[in-house]
Structures are given as structure tokens and as C-alpha cells.
C-alpha positions in Angstrom: 47.1 4.1 -29.3 44.2 6.9 -31.8 42.9 3.4 -33.1 42.3 1.7 -29.5 40.3 4.1 -28.4 38.0 5.0 -31.4 37.6 1.3 -31.7 36.7 1.2 -28.1 34.2 4.3 -28.4 33.2 2.3 -31.6 32.0 -1.3 -29.6 30.6 1.3 -26.8 28.2 3.0 -29.3 27.0 0.2 -30.5 26.6 -1.7 -27.3 25.4 1.0 -26.1 22.3 1.6 -28.7 21.3 -2.0 -28.8 21.0 -2.2 -25.0 19.0 0.9 -25.3 16.6 -0.7 -28.2 16.2 -3.7 -26.5 14.9 -1.7 -23.5 12.7 0.6 -26.1 11.2 -3.0 -27.6 10.5 -4.6 -24.1 7.8 -1.2 -23.5 6.3 -1.9 -26.5 5.8 -5.8 -25.6 4.2 -3.9 -22.5 2.6 -1.6 -24.4 4.0 1.7 -22.4 6.9 4.1 -22.7 9.8 3.6 -21.0 8.7 7.1 -18.7 5.2 6.4 -17.9 5.0 5.1 -14.2 3.7 1.9 -12.4 -0.1 3.2 -11.3 -0.4 -0.2 -9.2 1.0 -1.6 -6.0 2.7 -3.8 -7.6 6.8 -4.3 -6.0 5.1 -1.1 -4.2 6.3 -0.9 -0.8 3.8 -0.7 1.7 4.0 3.0 3.1 3.3 3.8 0.0 0.5 1.9 -1.0 -1.3 3.2 2.5 -0.3 6.7 0.9 -2.4 5.6 -2.2 -5.1 3.5 0.3 -5.4 7.3 2.5 -5.7 9.5 -0.2 -7.8 7.6 -3.3 -10.7 6.2 -3.1 -10.8 4.2 -6.4 -7.9 3.0 -5.5 -9.0 2.1 -2.0 -11.6 0.2 -2.5 -9.3 -2.1 -5.5 -7.0 -2.9 -2.6 -9.9 -4.5 0.3 -10.8 -7.7 0.0 -14.8 -8.4 -0.4 -16.6 -8.4 1.6 -14.2 -7.4 4.4 -14.2 -9.4 7.9 -15.5 -6.5 10.6 -14.5 -7.8 14.5 -16.4 -5.8 17.5 -16.4 -6.5 21.5 -19.2 -5.3 23.0 -19.3 -3.6 26.4 -19.4 -7.2 28.2 -16.2 -8.1 25.6 -18.7 -10.3 24.0 -16.9 -10.5 20.4 -18.8 -9.9 17.1 -18.1 -11.3 13.8 -19.7 -9.3 10.4 -19.4 -8.7 6.4 -19.2 -5.6 5.3 -20.3 -5.2 1.6 -18.5 -2.9 -0.9 -21.6 -0.9 -1.5 -21.4 0.0 2.2 -18.4 0.7 2.5 -17.3 4.5 3.5 -14.1 6.2 2.4 -11.1 5.4 5.2 -7.8 7.8 5.5 -5.2 5.7 8.2 -2.4 8.2 7.6 -0.6 9.0 10.4 -1.3 12.2 11.0 0.4 14.5 13.9 -2.7 16.5 15.0 -4.5 13.0 16.5 -2.3 13.1 19.7 -3.4 16.7 21.0 -7.1 16.0 19.7 -9.4 16.5 22.9 -11.4 13.4 22.5 -10.4 10.4 20.3 -6.7 11.7 20.4 -4.9 8.4 19.5 -1.2 7.1 17.8 -1.1 4.9 15.3 1.7 2.7 14.8 2.6 0.1 11.7 3.7 -3.6 12.3 5.7 -4.4 8.5 6.0 -8.5 7.7 7.7 -9.8 4.4 4.2 -9.8 3.1 1.1 -8.8 6.1 1.1 -5.8 7.9 -0.9 -4.9 10.6 -1.7 -0.7 11.4 -2.7 -0.6 15.0 -3.8 2.4 16.6 -3.9 2.7 19.6 -6.6 5.5 22.1 -4.0 7.8 24.4 -6.6 7.2 27.6 -9.8 6.4 25.7 -10.2 2.7 25.0 -9.5 3.2 21.2 -7.8 -0.4 19.8 -8.2 -0.9 16.0 -6.7 -3.0 13.9 -5.9 -3.0 9.7 -4.9 -6.4 8.6 -3.3 -6.6 5.3 -2.3 -9.2 3.3 0.4 -9.2 0.0 -1.3 -10.9 -2.3 -0.4 -11.5 -6.3 2.0 -8.3 -5.4 -0.6 -6.2 -4.2 -1.8 -5.3 -0.8 -5.5 -6.0 0.6 -6.6 -4.5 3.3 -8.1 -8.4 4.6 -9.3 -7.5 8.0 -10.8 -5.0 10.7 -11.0 -5.3 13.6 -12.2 -2.9 16.1 -11.6 -3.9 20.2 -12.5 -0.5 21.4 -14.1 0.1 24.8 
């Protein structure tokens, strides 16, 4: 009985040691240590992506398709399409903040429509005419802002 336990222990030791070494070789191959977090948006959930997108201006710039299509309407509800260049971009904070409902001006609610490779952030005003959509698409595993539609009146 003791011999069986000893043999099982030796087999388990060598199996786990080989398993750990295969991870070490894998990490050396990709030039990172096993505990280094990945800082890009590959395989990132949309909520995690949105948190980074709304807090890191460099990350944001790298996750926008420039020139960005911007659609708006005028008082007669005629639609206008413009393109926003990278050098004209201003940092945008899209985090859902509970304070936005309780403002005296520009109060709004924010929701997310999420698909497999598309997401839309919907910002709707509370009794004030705000209606804005931000459209994101997943390309090569990365979320990218591809369109900004402002139909506010």
C-alpha cells in the first residue's frame, strides 16, 4: 500500500512539474511572466472595456475608428453627417454615474444594448430631449467606437 502511494506521489510530482514547465515555456515564448496582466482589450468584457475607455485617454484614442462618423440633427430634424478627426477628439467619459439622474439640467439615463460583436450605449434625457447613441464594434477581439449619433433636440 505504501509503495502504491509513493509511486502515485512520484508520478503526480513529475506530471505537475512538467505542466508548470510547459506554462513557463509558453510565457517565455510570448515574452511575459506568468503573473503579468494583459493590458489590451483582447477578450475583454464590454463593461471592463468601457471602464478603461472612460478613464484612460490614451486607451480611448486607440479604440476609436478615426475619422469617426458623427451624425446629428438640426431643429428641423434634418440629418447631418460629419467626420471627427483624431486631432479634434475631446476625451469622452461614458461611465454610468448615478448623479446624472438627479441633476437640475441635462439629467439622463444610460443603458447598454450588447450583442456578440456590437454594443450600443444609449443616453436618454429625462424630460430634456437628449438622445445620444455610441456604437461600438468588436474587431480582431478589440472593442472600437465606430459611430456617434446625437439626435438630441
